[in-house]
C-alpha positions in Angstrom: 41.6 29.1 20.8 41.1 31.7 18.0 44.7 31.0 16.9 43.9 27.3 16.6 40.7 28.0 14.5 42.7 30.2 12.1 45.3 27.5 11.4 45.3 25.8 8.0 45.0 22.0 8.5 46.0 19.3 6.1 43.4 17.3 4.4 43.7 13.5 4.9 40.6 12.4 2.9 41.1 11.5 -0.7 39.4 13.9 -3.1 38.4 11.3 -5.6 35.4 9.9 -3.8 32.2 12.1 -4.1 30.6 10.3 -1.2 33.2 11.5 1.2 32.4 15.0 0.1 28.9 14.9 1.5 27.9 18.2 3.0 28.9 18.3 6.7 27.0 21.3 7.9 28.1 23.7 10.6 25.2 22.8 12.9 25.7 19.1 12.4 29.4 19.4 13.3 28.6 21.4 16.4 26.0 18.8 17.6 28.5 16.0 16.9 31.1 17.7 19.1 28.5 18.3 21.8 27.7 14.6 21.9 31.3 13.6 22.0 32.0 16.1 24.7 29.2 14.6 26.8 30.6 11.1 26.2 34.0 12.4 27.2 32.8 13.7 30.5 30.9 10.5 31.2 33.9 8.4 30.4 36.2 10.4 32.7 33.6 10.4 35.5 33.2 6.6 35.1 37.0 6.2 35.3 37.1 8.2 38.6 34.3 6.0 40.0 36.2 2.9 38.9 39.3 4.1 40.7 37.3 4.9 43.8 35.8 1.4 43.9 39.1 -0.3 43.1 42.1 2.0 44.2 44.5 -0.6 42.9 43.7 0.4 39.3 45.5 3.8 39.8 49.2 3.4 40.8 49.9 7.1 41.5 48.3 10.3 42.7 49.2 11.8 39.4 46.7 9.4 37.8 43.9 10.9 39.9 45.0 14.4 39.1 45.0 13.7 35.4 41.6 12.1 35.5 40.2 15.2 37.4 41.8 17.4 34.8 40.3 15.3 32.0 36.8 15.7 33.5 37.4 19.5 33.8 38.7 19.5 30.2 35.5 17.7 29.0 33.3 20.1 30.9 35.1 23.1 29.5 34.7 21.9 25.9 31.0 21.2 26.6 30.4 24.7 27.9 32.4 26.2 25.1 30.4 24.4 22.5 27.1 25.4 24.1 28.1 29.1 24.0 29.2 29.0 20.3 27.0 28.8 17.2 29.6 26.9 15.1 32.7 24.8 15.3 35.6 24.8 12.9 37.7 22.0 11.5 40.9 23.2 13.3 39.1 23.3 16.6 37.8 19.7 16.1 41.3 18.5 15.1 42.8 20.2 18.2 40.3 18.5 20.5 40.8 15.2 18.8 44.6 15.5 19.2 44.2 16.1 22.9 42.0 13.0 23.0 44.7 11.0 21.3 47.4 12.1 23.9 45.3 11.5 27.0 45.0 7.7 26.9 48.7 7.3 26.3 49.5 9.6 29.3 47.0 8.1 31.6 48.2 4.5 30.8 51.4 5.4 32.6 49.6 5.5 35.9 47.2 2.5 35.6 47.6 -1.2 36.1 48.6 -3.4 33.2 45.1 -4.9 32.5 43.3 -1.7 33.5 39.8 -1.0 32.1 41.2 2.5 31.3 42.0 0.9 27.9 38.6 2.2 27.0 40.1 5.6 26.6 41.8 4.3 23.4 38.5 2.8 22.2 36.8 6.1 22.8 39.3 8.1 20.7 39.1 5.6 17.8 35.3 5.6 18.0 35.3 9.4 18.0 37.5 9.5 14.9 35.1 7.1 13.1 32.1 9.2 14.3 33.6 12.4 13.0 35.1 11.2 9.8 35.8 7.8 8.2 38.2 4.9 7.7 41.3 6.9 6.7 41.2 9.3 9.7 40.3 6.5 12.1 43.3 4.4 11.0 45.6 7.5 11.3 44.2 7.9 14.9 44.9 4.3 15.9 48.4 4.5 14.4 49.0 7.7 16.3 47.8 6.1 19.6 50.0 3.1 19.0 53.0 5.3 18.2 52.6 7.2 21.6 52.6 3.8 23.4 55.8 2.8 21.7 57.4 6.1 22.6 56.5 5.3 26.2 58.1 1.9 25.8 61.2 3.5 24.4 61.2 5.9 27.3 61.4 2.9 29.7 64.1 1.2 27.6 66.2 4.4 27.7 65.6 4.9 31.4 63.8 8.3 30.9 60.7 7.3 33.0 62.9 6.0 35.8 64.9 9.3 35.8 61.7 11.3 36.0 60.6 9.2 39.0 64.0 9.8 40.7 63.6 13.6 40.2 60.1 13.6 41.6 61.3 11.7 44.7 64.1 14.2 45.3 61.5 17.0 45.0 59.4 15.3 47.6 56.6 14.8 45.1 54.5 11.7 44.4 56.3 9.4 42.0 54.7 8.1 38.8 55.1 4.4 39.9 54.8 3.5 36.2 54.7 -0.2 35.4 57.2 -1.1 32.6 55.4 -4.4 32.0 52.4 -2.6 30.6 54.5 -1.4 27.7 56.8 -4.3 27.3 57.5 -4.8 23.6 56.0 -8.2 23.2 52.8 -7.3 25.1 52.6 -3.9 23.4 52.9 -5.5 20.0 49.6 -7.4 20.6 47.9 -4.2 22.0 49.0 -2.4 18.9 47.5 -5.1 16.6 44.2 -4.8 18.6 44.1 -1.0 18.2 44.9 -0.9 14.5 42.4 -3.7 13.7 39.8 -1.9 15.8 40.5 1.3 14.0 40.1 -0.4 10.6 36.9 -2.1 11.7 35.2 1.0 13.2 36.5 3.3 10.4 35.2 0.9 7.7 31.7 0.7 9.4 31.6 4.5 9.8 32.7 5.0 6.2 30.0 2.8 4.9 27.4 4.5 7.0 28.5 7.9 5.8 28.5 6.7 2.2 24.9 5.6 2.6 24.0 8.9 4.2 25.7 10.8 1.3 23.7 8.8 -1.2 20.5 9.6 0.6 21.4 13.3 0.9 22.2 13.5 -2.8 19.0 11.7 -3.7 17.0 14.1 -1.5 18.8 17.1 -3.1 17.9 15.9 -6.6 14.3 15.1 -5.5 14.0 18.8 -4.4 14.9 19.8 -8.0 11.7 18.2 -9.3 9.5 21.2 -9.6 6.3 21.6 -11.6 7.0 25.2 -12.6 10.3 24.1 -14.2 8.5 21.6 -16.4 10.0 18.3 -17.6 12.8 19.7 -19.6 13.9 22.1 -16.8 13.7 19.4 -14.2 15.8 17.0 -16.3 18.3 19.8 -17.0 18.8 20.5 -13.2 19.2 16.8 -12.3 21.5 16.0 -15.1 23.6 19.1 -14.3 23.9 17.9 -10.7 25.2 14.5 -12.0 27.7 16.3 -14.2 29.0 18.3 -11.2 28.9 15.2 -8.9 31.1 13.1 -11.1 33.1 15.9 -12.6 32.2 14.6 -16.1 33.2 16.6 -19.2 29.6 16.5 -20.5 26.3 14.6 -20.2 24.1 13.3 -22.9 20.3 12.8 -22.5 18.7 10.6 -25.1 14.9 10.4 -24.8 12.0 9.2 -26.8 8.2 9.5 -26.3 6.0 6.5 -26.4 6.9 3.7 -28.8 8.4 6.1 -31.3 11.8 5.4 -32.8 12.6 9.1 -32.9 15.2 10.0 -30.4 16.0 13.5 -29.1 19.5 14.1 -27.7 20.4 16.8 -25.3 24.1 17.7 -24.7 24.8 19.3 -21.3 28.3 20.7 -20.6 29.9 23.5 -18.7 30.9 26.6 -20.8 32.7 29.4 -19.0 31.5 28.1 -15.7 27.8 28.0 -16.7 25.9 24.8 -17.6 24.6 24.9 -21.1 22.0 22.5 -22.5 21.8 22.1 -26.3 19.6 19.7 -28.2 21.1 18.2 -31.4 19.9 15.9 -34.1 20.2 12.2 -33.3 20.5 11.3 -37.0 18.8 8.6 -38.9 20.3 5.8 -36.7 19.7 7.6 -33.4 17.7 4.9 -31.8 20.3 2.2 -32.5 23.1 4.5 -31.4 21.7 5.6 -28.1 18.9 3.1 -27.1 19.0 0.1 -29.4 21.3 -2.1 -27.4 20.8 -4.6 -24.6 23.2 -3.3 -22.0 20.6 -3.3 -19.2 19.7 -0.5 -16.9 23.2 0.7 -16.1 26.7 0.2 -17.5 30.3 1.5 -17.5 32.5 1.4 -20.7 36.2 2.1 -20.9 38.1 2.4 -24.1 41.6 1.0 -24.5 44.2 1.2 -27.3 45.7 -2.3 -27.8 48.2 -2.8 -30.6 46.9 0.2 -32.5 43.3 -1.1 -32.2 40.6 0.4 -30.1 39.1 -2.1 -27.7 36.2 -1.6 -25.2 35.7 -3.0 -21.8 32.0 -3.1 -21.0 30.7 -3.6 -17.5 27.0 -3.7 -16.6 24.7 -4.7 -13.7 22.5 -7.7 -14.2 18.9 -7.7 -12.9 20.2 -9.2 -9.6 22.6 -6.2 -9.1 25.8 -8.2 -9.8 28.5 -6.5 -11.9 29.3 -8.5 -15.1 31.5 -8.1 -18.1 29.7 -7.9 -21.4 31.3 -9.4 -24.4 29.2 -7.4 -26.8 30.9 -4.1 -27.8 28.8 -3.1 -30.8 27.1 -0.3 -28.8 30.4 1.1 -27.6 31.8 1.0 -31.1 28.8 2.9 -32.6 28.6 5.4 -29.8 32.4 6.2 -30.0 32.1 7.0 -33.7 29.9 9.9 -32.8 31.1 10.8 -29.3 34.8 9.9 -28.7 35.4 8.9 -25.1 37.8 7.1 -22.8 35.2 6.4 -20.1 31.4 6.6 -20.2 28.9 5.6 -17.6 25.2 5.4 -18.4 21.8 4.6 -16.8 18.5 3.9 -18.5 15.3 5.6 -17.3 11.7 5.0 -18.0 9.0 7.3 -16.8 6.0 5.2 -17.5 5.1 4.0 -21.0 5.1 7.5 -22.4 8.7 8.5 -21.9 12.0 6.6 -21.7 15.6 7.2 -22.5 19.2 7.0 -21.3 21.7 9.3 -19.6 25.4 9.1 -20.6 28.1 10.6 -18.4 31.3 11.1 -20.5 34.7 11.1 -18.8 33.5 10.8 -15.2 36.3 11.3 -12.7 34.9 10.7 -9.2 34.3 7.0 -9.3 35.3 5.0 -6.2 33.8 1.6 -7.2 32.1 0.8 -10.5 29.5 -1.5 -8.9 28.6 1.1 -6.2 28.3 3.9 -8.7 26.0 1.9 -11.1 23.9 0.8 -8.2 23.6 4.4 -7.0 22.5 5.5 -10.5 19.9 2.8 -10.6 18.6 3.6 -7.2 18.5 7.3 -8.0 16.4 6.7 -11.2 14.2 4.4 -9.2 13.5 7.0 -6.5 13.2 10.2 -8.6 11.6 8.6 -11.6 8.1 8.6 -10.1 8.4 12.3 -9.1 9.5 13.3 -12.7 6.8 11.1 -14.2 4.3 12.9 -12.0 5.5 16.2 -13.4 5.0 14.9 -16.9 1.6 13.5 -16.2 0.5 16.7 -14.3 1.6 18.9 -17.2 -0.3 16.7 -19.7 -3.3 16.7 -17.4 -3.3 20.5 -17.2 -2.9 20.7 -20.9 -5.8 18.3 -21.5 -7.9 20.1 -18.9 -7.2 23.4 -20.6 -8.2 21.9 -24.0 -11.4 20.6 -22.5 -12.2 24.0 -20.9 -11.4 25.8 -24.2 -13.7 23.4 -26.1 -16.5 24.1 -23.6 -16.0 27.8 -23.9 -16.1 27.5 -27.7 -19.4 25.7 -27.5 -20.8 28.3 -25.1 -19.7 31.1 -27.4 -21.2 29.4 -30.5 -24.5 28.6 -28.8 -24.7 31.9 -26.9 -22.9 35.1 -27.9 -22.4 34.2 -31.6 -26.1 33.1 -32.2 -27.4 36.2 -30.3 -25.2 38.5 -32.4 -26.4 36.8 -35.6 -30.0 37.1 -34.6 -29.6 40.8 -33.8 -27.8 41.4 -37.2 -30.7 39.6 -39.0 -33.3 41.8 -37.2 -31.4 44.9 -38.1 -31.3 43.7 -41.7 -35.1 43.0 -41.7 -35.8 46.4 -40.1 -33.6 48.2 -42.7 -35.3 46.4 -45.6 -39.0 46.4 -44.6 -39.4 49.8 -43.0 -39.0 53.1 -45.0 -36.4 55.1 -43.3 -34.6 58.4 -44.0 -31.4 58.0 -45.8 -29.3 58.9 -42.8 -31.1 56.4 -40.6 -30.8 53.7 -43.2 -27.1 54.2 -43.7 -26.6 54.1 -39.9 -28.5 50.8 -39.6 -26.4 49.4 -42.4 -23.2 50.5 -40.5 -24.5 48.8 -37.3 -25.3 45.7 -39.3 -21.7 45.6 -40.7 -20.3 46.1 -37.2 -22.4 43.1 -35.9 -21.2 41.0 -38.8 -17.6 42.0 -38.1 -18.0 41.1 -34.4 -19.4 37.7 -35.3 -16.4 37.0 -37.5 -14.0 38.1 -34.8 -15.7 35.8 -32.3 -15.5 32.9 -34.7 -11.8 33.6 -35.3 -11.3 33.6 -31.6 -13.0 30.3 -31.3 -10.8 28.8 -34.0 -7.7 30.2 -32.3 -8.8 28.5 -29.1 -9.2 25.2 -31.0 -5.7 25.6 -32.4 -4.3 25.6 -28.8 -4.7 21.8 -28.7 -2.8 21.1 -31.9 -0.5 18.3 -32.9 1.0 16.9 -36.1 -2.0 14.6 -36.8 -4.6 17.5 -36.6 -2.6 20.2 -38.3 -3.4 19.4 -42.0 -7.1 19.0 -41.3 -7.2 22.2 -39.2 -5.5 24.2 -41.9 -7.8 22.8 -44.6 -10.9 23.6 -42.5 -9.6 27.1 -41.8 -9.1 27.8 -45.5 -12.5 26.5 -46.4 -14.2 28.5 -43.7 -12.3 31.6 -44.8 -13.7 31.1 -48.4 -17.3 30.6 -47.2 -17.3 33.6 -45.0 -15.4 36.1 -47.2 -16.2 34.9 -50.7 -12.5 35.0 -51.6 -11.3 31.9 -53.5 -9.0 30.0 -51.2 -7.3 26.6 -51.4 -4.9 24.6 -49.2 -2.0 22.5 -50.6 0.1 20.0 -48.8 3.0 18.1 -50.5 4.1 15.8 -47.6 2.3 12.6 -46.8 2.4 13.3 -43.1 3.5 16.0 -40.8 6.3 15.2 -38.2 6.3 18.4 -36.2 6.1 18.8 -32.4 3.0 20.1 -30.7 4.3 23.6 -30.0 5.4 24.1 -33.6 2.1 22.9 -34.9 0.2 25.3 -32.6 2.2 28.3 -33.7 1.9 27.4 -37.4 -1.9 27.1 -37.1 -2.1 30.5 -35.4 0.3 32.1 -38.0 -2.0 30.9 -40.8 -5.1 32.2 -39.0 -3.4 35.6 -38.4 -2.3 35.9 -42.0 -5.8 35.0 -43.3 -7.3 37.6 -41.0 -5.0 40.2 -42.4 -5.9 39.2 -46.0 -9.6 39.6 -45.2 -9.2 43.0 -43.5 -6.6 44.7 -45.6 -5.7 43.0 -48.9 -8.9 43.1 -51.0 -7.6 39.9 -52.6 -9.6 37.6 -55.0 -7.5 34.5 -54.5 -5.5 33.1 -51.6 -3.3 30.0 -51.4 -2.0 28.3 -48.2 0.7 25.6 -48.6 2.5 23.4 -46.1 5.5 21.4 -47.4 8.8 19.8 -46.3 11.6 21.1 -48.6 15.3 20.1 -48.1 15.2 19.5 -44.4 12.9 22.4 -43.7 9.1 22.7 -43.1 7.6 25.7 -44.9 4.2 27.4 -44.5 3.3 29.8 -47.3 0.4 32.2 -47.5 0.1 33.9 -50.9 -2.6 36.3 -52.2 -3.2 38.6 -55.1 -4.3 41.7 -53.2 -2.9 45.1 -52.6 0.2 43.8 -50.8 2.2 45.4 -48.0 3.1 49.1 -48.1 6.6 48.1 -49.3 8.1 46.5 -52.4 10.6 43.7 -52.5 11.7 40.5 -50.6 12.7 41.0 -47.0 14.1 38.5 -44.4 13.1 38.5 -40.8 16.1 40.5 -39.6 15.3 43.2 -42.1 11.7 43.2 -41.2 12.6 43.5 -37.5 15.0 46.4 -38.2 12.4 48.3 -40.2 9.4 47.4 -38.0 7.6 46.0 -41.0 5.2 43.1 -41.3 2.7 42.1 -38.6 4.3 42.0 -35.2 2.3 39.0 -34.0 3.5 36.9 -36.9 7.1 37.9 -36.3 6.8 37.0 -32.6 5.3 33.6 -33.3 8.0 32.7 -35.8 10.6 33.7 -33.3 9.0 31.4 -30.7 9.6 28.3 -32.9 13.1 29.6 -34.0 11.9 29.8 -37.6 12.7 32.2 -40.4 10.2 34.7 -41.8 10.4 36.0 -45.3 7.9 38.4 -46.9 7.7 39.3 -50.6 5.4 42.2 -51.5 4.4 43.9 -54.7 2.0 46.7 -54.1 -1.2 46.3 -56.1 -0.2 42.7 -57.1 -0.2 40.8 -53.9 2.1 39.4 -51.2 3.7 36.2 -50.2 4.4 35.2 -46.5 6.9 32.3 -46.0 7.6 30.7 -42.6 10.4 28.3 -42.7 11.3 26.0 -39.7 14.7 24.1 -39.8 14.7 20.6 -38.5 17.2 21.5 -35.9 14.9 24.1 -34.4 12.0 21.6 -34.7 14.0 19.0 -32.6 15.1 21.6 -30.0 11.5 22.8 -29.6 10.2 19.3 -29.3 12.8 18.3 -26.7 12.3 21.4 -24.6 8.5 20.9 -24.7 
């Protein structure tokens, strides 16, 4: 048996259909073989009982011997399967081959209209239960071929010669009935077996396809994880689709709310690793990716006819019927940016806040266009609510965090800050109204300055907590308020300039820019000794720039340095450098000791789009 398990068996199943590649686990295969072994023993025992009740069904003692041996064979396989933890494909093929041979051999010793024809039905049903339509048809054809070999044996006189030899050896003869395999009669039996194989195999194949779809949906549902976030979840699911259909790459076009701004993620396999990259959708991104009326799912193939590129567009209508679409404007626009021969797409909508479309370029494993499009629609319909829950839960957590930070800010303002201010005022009154020794007076003044410094630190912390809930709409007002507060508290002349009419930055970038401005102003207050400060936010040549400039003492170096130079030399505040790195921006610092410094934070639009899509 170990020799059989080590044999390399041919693969009959076509490799092009992903549904036929549904995982067939070791435990599932072993349980299937156990059920078939039990059915095999029951069938053989029933056959013996039938022969005992009607001895005329068996024409020779050899038939009884073979049935007994078949029962023992079934029991042996059952015991073997119970003692083993797994079963291999060669073992299953070996057992199945024996099942194919047994009906043909036993039919030699039974009556022409014998109920033992059920042995053929069993072996065809077993093939359908194990595999699918292709293997079942092969099994039925093999069974028919063995019957025709028996018929040929009768025609050539081989069966009669074997009976003559058994009689000379004083053994029981076969007493085979040649009418059971008479060509005209056998032809009808062959038709029955092949049709039965096609029918059972087709039904089994459809059931296995349905199971494969459910398994694949369950697998993708398991990829929906809160800790991965929306971007990570979409990346895993889209990567699974790329692998499933052996597509060259997958595009994810998405937009938030009713905005016409579209973010496009490109997922492809590089050196065996899935790599997701977000790119600019361009000015006409909405029309290119989402602005058509193709419906929820579609399949487009490109053809070259007479030197002209034509497109065949198929889509599912709302009733689930595949229809050909005469409008090819979308395909033309899409092919100008992403050249393709075949593309399959499905539209998703996770509530009113998030919608988009997934494109699979050059999919290979497509058995039936209508089936694949229906599967994609069902997949989106089933996993969409789970992904939407992740989106809502992340937003809810963000909102809850913002509310909690606002509550903490109020508590600090009404509690710790007010208490420290009161203590500082009492110290000031004490220092001014009571005559004290010079040493004590200077010590009280130092305590008063420490209290004032702590109040300012707490207020800065409160503003940093407010900046955590920052978006493009709030950023200009927050920066303006921060600069004005800085001027009131420090006496340093400060102003805020903004050239753009509105800010189009994602929430994470806005949050980091607000904190960079806060950190820079804190450094100006603590270290620069400046008289004037200017904070500017502007959009210049496809880049957003935040500039903080003062006329103080500057940094302890002279010249203009880029971020890589600052990192190499360890210059500039580490917190600012780290925040600029988080938003994939560029940091430049220009310093003239004794005359001031200029901090420039530049964020390219590509980095803005990638940060927005990932967030």
